LUMDOPA-448577 format. One record per residue (C-alpha): x, y, z negated. Coordinates in Angstrom, 1 decimal. Example, Ala and Ser with C-alpha at 12.3 -4.5 7.8 and 13.67 -1.06 7.14 Angstrom:
BEGIN
{px:12.3; py:-4.5; pz:-7.8}
{px:13.7; py:-1.1; pz:-7.1}
This chain:
BEGIN
{px:39.0; py:-23.1; pz:-6.0}
{px:39.0; py:-20.5; pz:-8.2}
{px:42.5; py:-20.2; pz:-9.9}
{px:42.7; py:-16.8; pz:-12.8}
{px:45.5; py:-14.4; pz:-11.3}
{px:49.1; py:-14.2; pz:-13.0}
{px:47.3; py:-11.1; pz:-14.6}
{px:44.2; py:-12.7; pz:-15.4}
{px:47.1; py:-15.5; pz:-17.1}
{px:48.9; py:-13.1; pz:-19.1}
{px:45.7; py:-11.5; pz:-20.6}
{px:44.8; py:-14.9; pz:-22.0}
{px:48.6; py:-15.8; pz:-23.4}
{px:49.3; py:-12.2; pz:-24.4}
{px:49.3; py:-10.4; pz:-28.6}
{px:47.3; py:-8.2; pz:-28.7}
{px:47.8; py:-7.1; pz:-32.2}
{px:51.2; py:-6.1; pz:-31.2}
{px:49.6; py:-4.1; pz:-27.9}
{px:47.3; py:-2.3; pz:-29.6}
{px:49.9; py:-0.9; pz:-32.0}
{px:51.9; py:0.2; pz:-29.0}
{px:48.8; py:2.1; pz:-27.8}
{px:47.6; py:3.2; pz:-32.0}
{px:49.5; py:6.8; pz:-30.9}
{px:48.2; py:7.4; pz:-27.4}
{px:46.3; py:11.0; pz:-26.8}
{px:43.1; py:10.3; pz:-25.4}
{px:44.0; py:14.3; pz:-23.0}
{px:45.0; py:13.6; pz:-19.8}
{px:48.1; py:13.4; pz:-19.3}
{px:49.1; py:16.0; pz:-16.7}
{px:46.8; py:18.9; pz:-18.9}
{px:48.6; py:17.7; pz:-21.9}
{px:51.2; py:18.8; pz:-19.8}
{px:50.7; py:21.5; pz:-17.9}
{px:47.2; py:22.6; pz:-19.9}
{px:44.2; py:23.5; pz:-17.6}
{px:45.5; py:26.3; pz:-14.5}
{px:43.1; py:29.0; pz:-15.4}
{px:40.9; py:30.6; pz:-17.9}
{px:38.6; py:33.3; pz:-16.5}
{px:35.6; py:35.3; pz:-18.1}
{px:31.9; py:33.3; pz:-18.1}
{px:29.5; py:35.6; pz:-15.4}
{px:28.0; py:38.1; pz:-17.7}
{px:25.8; py:39.5; pz:-14.8}
{px:23.9; py:39.6; pz:-12.1}
{px:25.8; py:39.3; pz:-8.4}
{px:25.4; py:39.3; pz:-4.9}
{px:28.6; py:37.4; pz:-2.6}
{px:28.4; py:36.0; pz:0.2}
{px:29.5; py:32.7; pz:-0.5}
{px:29.2; py:30.8; pz:-3.7}
{px:31.3; py:28.0; pz:-4.2}
{px:30.1; py:25.6; pz:-7.4}
{px:32.7; py:23.9; pz:-8.7}
{px:35.6; py:24.3; pz:-9.9}
{px:37.6; py:21.1; pz:-9.6}
{px:39.4; py:20.2; pz:-5.4}
{px:36.6; py:20.4; pz:-3.5}
{px:35.3; py:23.3; pz:-4.8}
{px:38.9; py:25.4; pz:-4.1}
{px:39.8; py:24.1; pz:-1.3}
{px:36.2; py:25.3; pz:0.1}
{px:36.6; py:28.7; pz:-1.4}
{px:40.1; py:29.2; pz:-0.3}
{px:40.0; py:27.9; pz:3.3}
{px:36.9; py:30.1; pz:3.6}
{px:38.8; py:33.3; pz:2.7}
{px:41.7; py:32.1; pz:4.9}
{px:38.8; py:31.5; pz:7.6}
{px:36.8; py:34.6; pz:7.2}
{px:38.5; py:36.8; pz:5.1}
{px:36.3; py:39.3; pz:5.3}
{px:34.2; py:37.3; pz:3.4}
{px:33.9; py:38.0; pz:-0.3}
{px:34.0; py:34.7; pz:-2.0}
{px:32.0; py:34.1; pz:-6.3}
{px:33.8; py:29.9; pz:-7.3}
{px:31.6; py:28.8; pz:-11.0}
{px:32.8; py:26.0; pz:-12.7}
{px:30.8; py:25.0; pz:-15.2}
{px:33.9; py:24.0; pz:-18.2}
{px:37.4; py:24.4; pz:-16.9}
{px:38.6; py:24.6; pz:-13.9}
{px:40.3; py:20.7; pz:-12.8}
{px:38.9; py:19.7; pz:-16.7}
{px:37.1; py:16.5; pz:-14.4}
{px:38.4; py:14.4; pz:-11.6}
{px:41.1; py:16.7; pz:-10.5}
{px:43.1; py:16.9; pz:-13.7}
{px:42.3; py:13.0; pz:-14.2}
{px:43.5; py:11.1; pz:-10.9}
{px:46.7; py:9.8; pz:-11.1}
{px:47.8; py:12.4; pz:-8.1}
{px:48.1; py:9.8; pz:-5.0}
{px:47.5; py:12.3; pz:-2.2}
{px:46.8; py:10.2; pz:1.2}
{px:45.9; py:10.9; pz:4.7}
{px:43.1; py:9.1; pz:5.1}
{px:39.5; py:9.6; pz:5.5}
{px:37.6; py:6.4; pz:4.9}
{px:40.1; py:4.5; pz:2.6}
{px:41.5; py:2.6; pz:5.2}
{px:40.6; py:2.0; pz:9.5}
{px:39.1; py:-1.5; pz:8.3}
{px:36.8; py:0.0; pz:6.4}
{px:36.2; py:2.4; pz:9.1}
{px:34.9; py:0.1; pz:11.4}
{px:32.5; py:-1.3; pz:9.2}
{px:30.9; py:2.5; pz:8.9}
{px:32.1; py:4.4; pz:11.9}
{px:33.0; py:2.1; pz:14.5}
{px:34.9; py:3.6; pz:17.7}
{px:35.9; py:6.3; pz:15.3}
{px:39.0; py:4.8; pz:13.9}
{px:42.2; py:6.5; pz:15.5}
{px:39.8; py:9.4; pz:15.7}
{px:39.5; py:9.7; pz:11.9}
{px:43.3; py:8.4; pz:10.9}
{px:44.6; py:11.5; pz:13.9}
{px:42.2; py:13.9; pz:12.0}
{px:43.5; py:12.6; pz:8.3}
{px:47.4; py:13.1; pz:8.9}
{px:46.4; py:16.1; pz:10.7}
{px:44.9; py:17.4; pz:7.3}
{px:47.5; py:15.9; pz:5.4}
{px:50.1; py:18.0; pz:7.3}
{px:47.7; py:20.7; pz:6.6}
{px:47.4; py:20.6; pz:3.1}
{px:51.2; py:20.5; pz:2.6}
{px:52.1; py:23.2; pz:5.0}
{px:49.1; py:25.5; pz:3.1}
{px:51.6; py:23.5; pz:-0.3}
{px:54.7; py:25.4; pz:1.2}
{px:52.9; py:28.8; pz:2.4}
{px:51.3; py:29.3; pz:-1.3}
{px:54.9; py:28.4; pz:-3.2}
{px:52.4; py:25.8; pz:-5.5}
{px:55.1; py:23.6; pz:-7.7}
{px:53.4; py:20.3; pz:-7.9}
{px:55.9; py:18.0; pz:-7.7}
{px:55.0; py:16.6; pz:-4.5}
{px:57.1; py:13.0; pz:-3.5}
{px:56.7; py:12.8; pz:0.1}
{px:57.2; py:9.1; pz:0.6}
{px:54.7; py:7.1; pz:1.1}
{px:53.7; py:3.6; pz:-0.6}
{px:54.5; py:0.5; pz:-1.0}
{px:52.7; py:-2.6; pz:-1.6}
{px:52.7; py:-5.4; pz:-3.0}
{px:51.5; py:-9.1; pz:-3.0}
{px:50.9; py:-9.8; pz:-5.7}
{px:49.3; py:-13.4; pz:-5.2}
{px:50.7; py:-15.8; pz:-2.2}
{px:47.9; py:-15.4; pz:0.4}
{px:48.6; py:-11.7; pz:0.5}
{px:51.8; py:-11.9; pz:1.3}
{px:50.2; py:-13.1; pz:4.6}
{px:48.2; py:-10.0; pz:5.0}
{px:51.6; py:-7.4; pz:4.4}
{px:53.5; py:-9.6; pz:7.3}
{px:50.6; py:-8.9; pz:9.5}
{px:50.4; py:-5.2; pz:8.4}
{px:54.0; py:-4.6; pz:8.6}
{px:53.6; py:-6.5; pz:12.5}
{px:51.4; py:-4.2; pz:13.6}
{px:51.9; py:-0.7; pz:12.0}
{px:56.0; py:0.6; pz:13.0}
{px:54.9; py:3.0; pz:9.8}
{px:54.5; py:-0.4; pz:7.6}
{px:58.6; py:-1.7; pz:6.7}
{px:58.5; py:-5.3; pz:5.2}
{px:60.3; py:-5.6; pz:1.8}
{px:61.0; py:-8.9; pz:0.7}
{px:62.7; py:-10.5; pz:-1.7}
{px:66.2; py:-8.3; pz:-2.6}
{px:65.0; py:-5.8; pz:0.1}
{px:62.1; py:-5.3; pz:-2.2}
{px:64.2; py:-5.3; pz:-5.5}
{px:66.1; py:-3.0; pz:-3.8}
{px:63.3; py:-0.8; pz:-3.9}
{px:60.6; py:-0.9; pz:-7.2}
{px:62.2; py:-3.8; pz:-9.2}
{px:59.6; py:-5.2; pz:-10.2}
{px:58.4; py:-9.3; pz:-11.6}
{px:54.7; py:-9.8; pz:-10.0}
{px:56.0; py:-9.5; pz:-6.5}
{px:58.6; py:-10.9; pz:-3.9}
{px:57.1; py:-9.2; pz:-1.3}
{px:55.7; py:-5.5; pz:-0.4}
{px:55.0; py:-3.0; pz:3.0}
{px:56.5; py:0.3; pz:2.6}
{px:53.8; py:2.3; pz:4.2}
{px:56.6; py:5.3; pz:4.2}
{px:53.2; py:7.8; pz:6.1}
{px:50.5; py:6.3; pz:3.4}
{px:51.1; py:9.9; pz:2.0}
{px:53.0; py:11.6; pz:-0.8}
{px:52.3; py:12.0; pz:-4.8}
{px:52.5; py:14.9; pz:-6.7}
{px:51.0; py:16.4; pz:-10.2}
{px:47.4; py:16.8; pz:-9.8}
{px:47.1; py:20.1; pz:-12.8}
{px:50.2; py:22.0; pz:-11.0}
{px:48.1; py:21.4; pz:-7.3}
{px:44.8; py:22.9; pz:-9.0}
{px:47.0; py:25.8; pz:-11.0}
{px:48.3; py:26.7; pz:-7.0}
{px:45.2; py:26.9; pz:-5.8}
{px:43.9; py:29.1; pz:-8.0}
{px:46.0; py:31.6; pz:-7.9}
{px:46.2; py:31.0; pz:-4.1}
{px:42.2; py:31.8; pz:-3.8}
{px:42.3; py:35.0; pz:-6.5}
{px:45.7; py:36.2; pz:-4.1}
{px:42.7; py:36.2; pz:-1.2}
{px:40.1; py:37.9; pz:-3.3}
{px:38.5; py:34.8; pz:-4.5}
{px:35.7; py:35.6; pz:-8.2}
{px:35.8; py:32.6; pz:-10.5}
{px:33.6; py:32.5; pz:-13.5}
{px:34.7; py:29.5; pz:-15.4}
{px:32.0; py:28.5; pz:-18.2}
{px:29.9; py:29.5; pz:-15.8}
{px:27.3; py:26.0; pz:-15.0}
{px:24.9; py:26.0; pz:-11.6}
{px:21.3; py:25.2; pz:-13.5}
{px:19.6; py:25.7; pz:-10.0}
{px:19.4; py:26.1; pz:-6.5}
{px:16.9; py:27.3; pz:-4.3}
{px:16.2; py:28.8; pz:-0.6}
{px:15.4; py:32.7; pz:-0.3}
{px:13.9; py:31.3; pz:2.9}
{px:14.8; py:31.3; pz:6.5}
{px:17.9; py:34.0; pz:7.0}
{px:17.7; py:35.3; pz:3.2}
{px:20.0; py:33.7; pz:1.3}
{px:20.0; py:31.5; pz:-1.4}
{px:20.3; py:32.5; pz:-5.5}
{px:22.5; py:29.5; pz:-7.2}
{px:21.0; py:30.5; pz:-11.3}
{px:23.4; py:30.6; pz:-14.5}
{px:23.1; py:31.0; pz:-18.2}
{px:24.9; py:35.0; pz:-17.4}
{px:23.0; py:35.5; pz:-14.7}
{px:22.3; py:35.1; pz:-10.7}
{px:24.4; py:34.9; pz:-8.1}
{px:22.5; py:35.8; pz:-5.0}
{px:23.9; py:34.3; pz:-1.8}
{px:24.3; py:34.5; pz:1.8}
{px:25.3; py:30.6; pz:1.3}
{px:25.9; py:28.0; pz:-0.7}
{px:28.8; py:25.4; pz:-1.0}
{px:27.7; py:22.7; pz:-3.8}
{px:31.4; py:21.0; pz:-4.9}
{px:29.8; py:19.4; pz:-7.6}
{px:30.4; py:15.9; pz:-6.5}
{px:30.0; py:12.9; pz:-9.5}
{px:27.9; py:15.0; pz:-11.4}
{px:24.3; py:15.2; pz:-11.0}
{px:23.8; py:17.4; pz:-7.9}
{px:21.2; py:19.7; pz:-7.7}
{px:20.1; py:19.0; pz:-3.8}
{px:17.2; py:16.2; pz:-5.6}
{px:17.4; py:14.3; pz:-1.9}
{px:21.0; py:13.5; pz:-2.3}
{px:21.0; py:12.0; pz:-5.9}
{px:21.1; py:8.6; pz:-5.4}
{px:23.7; py:8.5; pz:-2.6}
{px:26.4; py:8.3; pz:-5.4}
{px:27.0; py:7.0; pz:-8.9}
{px:29.8; py:7.5; pz:-11.7}
{px:32.0; py:5.0; pz:-11.7}
{px:34.5; py:5.4; pz:-14.2}
{px:39.0; py:4.3; pz:-13.9}
{px:41.2; py:4.8; pz:-16.7}
{px:45.2; py:4.7; pz:-16.7}
{px:48.5; py:5.0; pz:-18.9}
{px:51.8; py:6.9; pz:-19.6}
{px:54.7; py:5.7; pz:-21.1}
{px:56.9; py:7.3; pz:-23.7}
{px:59.6; py:9.1; pz:-22.2}
{px:61.8; py:6.2; pz:-20.3}
{px:65.2; py:6.0; pz:-21.6}
{px:68.2; py:6.0; pz:-20.0}
{px:68.6; py:2.4; pz:-19.3}
{px:64.9; py:1.6; pz:-19.1}
{px:64.4; py:4.2; pz:-16.0}
{px:67.7; py:2.4; pz:-14.2}
{px:66.4; py:-1.1; pz:-15.3}
{px:62.9; py:0.3; pz:-12.4}
{px:65.6; py:0.9; pz:-9.7}
{px:62.5; py:2.9; pz:-7.8}
{px:65.1; py:5.8; pz:-6.7}
{px:63.5; py:6.7; pz:-4.0}
{px:59.8; py:7.0; pz:-6.8}
{px:57.0; py:6.6; pz:-4.0}
{px:53.7; py:5.5; pz:-5.2}
{px:53.0; py:2.2; pz:-5.7}
{px:49.9; py:-0.8; pz:-5.8}
{px:49.1; py:-3.7; pz:-5.3}
{px:46.4; py:-5.6; pz:-2.9}
{px:44.3; py:-7.3; pz:-5.4}
{px:40.4; py:-6.0; pz:-4.6}
{px:40.9; py:-4.5; pz:-8.8}
{px:44.1; py:-3.1; pz:-7.8}
{px:46.9; py:-1.4; pz:-10.1}
{px:48.2; py:1.9; pz:-8.7}
{px:51.8; py:2.9; pz:-10.2}
{px:54.0; py:5.4; pz:-9.8}
{px:56.9; py:7.4; pz:-11.7}
{px:56.7; py:11.1; pz:-13.1}
{px:58.5; py:13.5; pz:-14.8}
{px:57.0; py:15.3; pz:-18.1}
{px:57.8; py:19.5; pz:-18.7}
{px:61.6; py:17.9; pz:-20.4}
{px:62.3; py:16.2; pz:-17.4}
{px:61.8; py:13.1; pz:-18.8}
{px:60.9; py:9.9; pz:-16.7}
{px:57.6; py:7.7; pz:-17.2}
{px:56.2; py:5.5; pz:-16.0}
{px:52.0; py:5.5; pz:-14.8}
{px:49.8; py:3.0; pz:-14.4}
{px:46.4; py:2.9; pz:-13.6}
{px:42.7; py:1.3; pz:-11.9}
{px:42.0; py:-2.2; pz:-12.1}
{px:38.8; py:-1.5; pz:-13.9}
{px:36.4; py:-0.2; pz:-12.4}
{px:33.7; py:0.6; pz:-14.8}
{px:30.2; py:1.7; pz:-13.9}
{px:27.9; py:2.6; pz:-17.1}
{px:24.0; py:2.1; pz:-17.6}
{px:21.8; py:4.8; pz:-16.1}
{px:24.3; py:6.7; pz:-14.6}
{px:25.1; py:9.2; pz:-16.4}
{px:28.6; py:11.1; pz:-16.8}
{px:29.2; py:11.0; pz:-20.5}
{px:32.7; py:12.3; pz:-22.9}
{px:32.8; py:9.4; pz:-24.4}
{px:33.1; py:6.7; pz:-21.0}
{px:36.6; py:8.3; pz:-21.3}
{px:37.7; py:6.4; pz:-23.4}
{px:37.9; py:2.7; pz:-22.7}
{px:40.3; py:0.5; pz:-24.6}
{px:39.8; py:-3.2; pz:-23.8}
{px:40.9; py:-1.5; pz:-20.0}
{px:43.7; py:1.1; pz:-22.1}
{px:44.6; py:-3.0; pz:-23.7}
{px:44.2; py:-4.6; pz:-20.1}
{px:46.6; py:-2.0; pz:-18.5}
{px:49.2; py:-2.3; pz:-21.0}
{px:49.1; py:-6.1; pz:-20.6}
{px:49.6; py:-6.1; pz:-17.1}
{px:52.4; py:-3.5; pz:-17.6}
{px:54.7; py:-6.4; pz:-18.4}
{px:53.3; py:-8.5; pz:-15.8}
{px:54.5; py:-5.9; pz:-13.3}
{px:57.6; py:-4.8; pz:-15.9}
{px:58.6; py:-6.8; pz:-18.1}
{px:62.1; py:-4.9; pz:-18.5}
{px:60.2; py:-2.6; pz:-20.3}
{px:58.5; py:-4.5; pz:-23.2}
{px:57.9; py:-3.4; pz:-26.4}
{px:57.5; py:-0.2; pz:-24.0}
{px:55.0; py:2.5; pz:-26.4}
{px:52.2; py:4.7; pz:-24.6}
{px:52.0; py:8.6; pz:-25.0}
{px:49.1; py:8.7; pz:-23.4}
{px:45.9; py:6.7; pz:-22.4}
{px:42.5; py:7.9; pz:-20.7}
{px:39.6; py:7.6; pz:-18.2}
{px:37.2; py:9.6; pz:-15.6}
{px:34.5; py:9.4; pz:-13.4}
{px:35.3; py:8.8; pz:-9.5}
{px:32.0; py:9.8; pz:-7.6}
{px:31.9; py:6.2; pz:-5.6}
{px:28.8; py:6.0; pz:-2.6}
{px:28.1; py:3.1; pz:-1.3}
{px:30.4; py:3.6; pz:2.4}
{px:33.3; py:4.7; pz:0.0}
{px:34.3; py:8.5; pz:1.3}
{px:32.7; py:11.2; pz:1.9}
{px:29.1; py:12.2; pz:3.4}
{px:27.7; py:15.4; pz:3.5}
{px:23.7; py:17.2; pz:3.1}
{px:22.7; py:20.3; pz:4.3}
{px:19.3; py:21.6; pz:2.8}
{px:17.6; py:24.8; pz:2.8}
{px:17.4; py:25.9; pz:6.1}
{px:21.3; py:25.6; pz:6.7}
{px:22.7; py:27.6; pz:3.9}
{px:23.3; py:25.2; pz:1.9}
{px:25.5; py:22.2; pz:2.1}
{px:27.2; py:19.8; pz:-0.3}
{px:29.9; py:17.0; pz:0.2}
{px:30.4; py:14.6; pz:-1.9}
{px:31.2; py:10.4; pz:-2.9}
{px:35.0; py:11.1; pz:-2.4}
{px:35.8; py:7.3; pz:-4.3}
{px:39.5; py:8.2; pz:-5.3}
{px:40.5; py:9.6; pz:-2.0}
{px:39.3; py:13.8; pz:-3.0}
{px:42.9; py:14.9; pz:-3.7}
{px:43.5; py:15.1; pz:0.1}
{px:39.7; py:14.4; pz:2.0}
{px:38.5; py:17.6; pz:0.1}
{px:40.6; py:19.6; pz:2.1}
{px:38.6; py:18.4; pz:5.2}
{px:35.8; py:17.8; pz:3.7}
{px:35.8; py:21.7; pz:2.9}
{px:36.3; py:22.3; pz:6.6}
{px:33.2; py:20.7; pz:7.3}
{px:31.0; py:22.3; pz:4.8}
{px:31.9; py:25.6; pz:6.0}
{px:31.1; py:24.3; pz:10.0}
{px:28.2; py:23.8; pz:8.3}
{px:27.0; py:26.8; pz:6.8}
{px:28.6; py:28.8; pz:9.6}
{px:27.3; py:26.9; pz:12.7}
{px:30.6; py:26.2; pz:14.1}
{px:30.6; py:23.3; pz:16.7}
{px:34.0; py:21.9; pz:16.4}
{px:35.5; py:18.5; pz:17.0}
{px:34.5; py:17.1; pz:13.0}
{px:31.3; py:18.1; pz:12.4}
{px:31.0; py:15.8; pz:15.9}
{px:32.0; py:12.4; pz:14.1}
{px:30.0; py:10.0; pz:12.6}
{px:31.5; py:10.4; pz:9.2}
{px:30.1; py:14.3; pz:9.0}
{px:26.7; py:13.6; pz:11.1}
{px:25.2; py:9.9; pz:8.9}
{px:25.2; py:9.2; pz:5.5}
{px:25.8; py:6.5; pz:4.0}
{px:23.0; py:3.3; pz:2.3}
{px:21.5; py:5.2; pz:-1.2}
{px:22.2; py:3.3; pz:-4.2}
{px:18.5; py:2.4; pz:-5.7}
{px:17.7; py:3.8; pz:-8.8}
{px:17.8; py:2.0; pz:-12.4}
{px:17.2; py:-0.6; pz:-13.3}
{px:18.6; py:-2.1; pz:-10.2}
{px:21.4; py:-0.3; pz:-9.5}
{px:23.5; py:-1.6; pz:-13.3}
{px:22.9; py:-5.5; pz:-12.1}
{px:23.9; py:-4.9; pz:-9.0}
{px:27.2; py:-2.8; pz:-9.5}
{px:28.2; py:-5.4; pz:-11.7}
{px:27.3; py:-8.4; pz:-10.0}
{px:29.6; py:-7.1; pz:-6.6}
{px:32.4; py:-6.0; pz:-9.2}
{px:32.5; py:-9.9; pz:-10.7}
{px:32.2; py:-10.6; pz:-6.9}
{px:35.2; py:-8.9; pz:-5.9}
{px:37.8; py:-10.7; pz:-9.2}
{px:35.9; py:-14.4; pz:-8.1}
{px:37.1; py:-13.5; pz:-4.5}
{px:40.9; py:-12.9; pz:-6.4}
{px:40.9; py:-15.8; pz:-7.6}
{px:40.1; py:-17.4; pz:-4.2}
{px:42.7; py:-16.3; pz:-2.3}
{px:40.4; py:-13.0; pz:-1.1}
{px:38.1; py:-15.4; pz:1.0}
{px:34.9; py:-13.0; pz:0.2}
{px:31.9; py:-15.7; pz:-0.7}
{px:28.3; py:-15.0; pz:0.2}
{px:27.4; py:-11.8; pz:-1.1}
{px:30.6; py:-10.3; pz:0.0}
{px:29.8; py:-11.3; pz:3.4}
{px:26.7; py:-10.5; pz:3.4}
{px:26.9; py:-6.5; pz:2.2}
{px:29.6; py:-6.0; pz:4.8}
{px:27.3; py:-7.1; pz:7.4}
{px:24.8; py:-4.4; pz:6.1}
{px:27.4; py:-1.8; pz:6.0}
{px:27.6; py:-2.1; pz:2.3}
{px:30.8; py:-3.7; pz:2.3}
{px:34.8; py:-2.2; pz:1.0}
{px:38.3; py:-3.2; pz:2.9}
{px:40.8; py:-1.0; pz:3.1}
């Protein structure tokens, strides 16, 4: 039996004209970029150059790869190129959740890399610890709030799951009734689980800005407005060449960090699809509104639906509190294209504004100053994979599926291990040695993803029951359970 979720019932009852009026002045620029601006303005490459390592892509993936390369091999010259601006894509559009998991949770790891759940959990926690140490060492002020994530049971059947989680994991504190409201005053849930070790929240663009500064301090040469047109191997042991509009880059090795954009390696193109996620940010909260939320510790918050929300408090440059709500919709557009117009979905923004009223009715009537979307590079197992080419002189990582804020640092080390022939614990894992099942080409992938999304929504209405299709995907190692 299907029953509409609390969010679907709110949508049916909403005054859509009133919702639109509160979104009418929202800028479609990501809040983080509007608040901070782009992290750098480096000149485009204008001549041929020679280097030891060329990194293609100026998001977290590329920045961490360049930084770790200089930390690990300080004698090597490193060039990083970015087609547009540093942090303009996913790294400047995410919600700032920085989590230790490398696999979207142990249940998902059990499906795709069975037997390595504990190992990958340890490696993920170590990676996050080292990431935070790096932030401290380079004095990167990116508004870290190191207090984990509260998971909300917004439907009755989810309460049992949280109780079981708290019983099996001592780092999860069960919050019921007043204990939950003492942490975050929400009308959407009676039970929550405070996962105290599930990472931090931070300012995404400030992190990118700090990584750029650290890279430059160590001697990385950065060129924005420099798209890579193609990459080719010059032969075994002879290096690679990356062609750009401004000149050729001859390098001993190349790390490709383009994530959800079409890969320069044709063999990798069917392994990812670009899925779009959306977020809204409120106008500055009044003192009364801020006090009405409680939330003194400012943890990240998420719910347990298949179509889940994430939310967090943040501060603008004037020090005023605001509230971000994102998620729920995850939209794949036919054709595997990445287009600027996909960064805006008015229906998704309206849906999120309606859902804000379910979660925090005390903010009734609030207006929104920012509403934007961004592309997530999704693969069929929902965590990163790796490819080598060009006689081992080219390596790429992609498929982070929303885990990129922390997992890109781990992946940077994997890519460097692969390129330099390092036999590390990392590269011996199934996570690195196995690749996910590729998505089919169009016109087949769009109906497959659309049907799967519909079945996930149906599962939310059926108290979490999977149904045959989701069960079959899991058995084929195409399922997802975070």
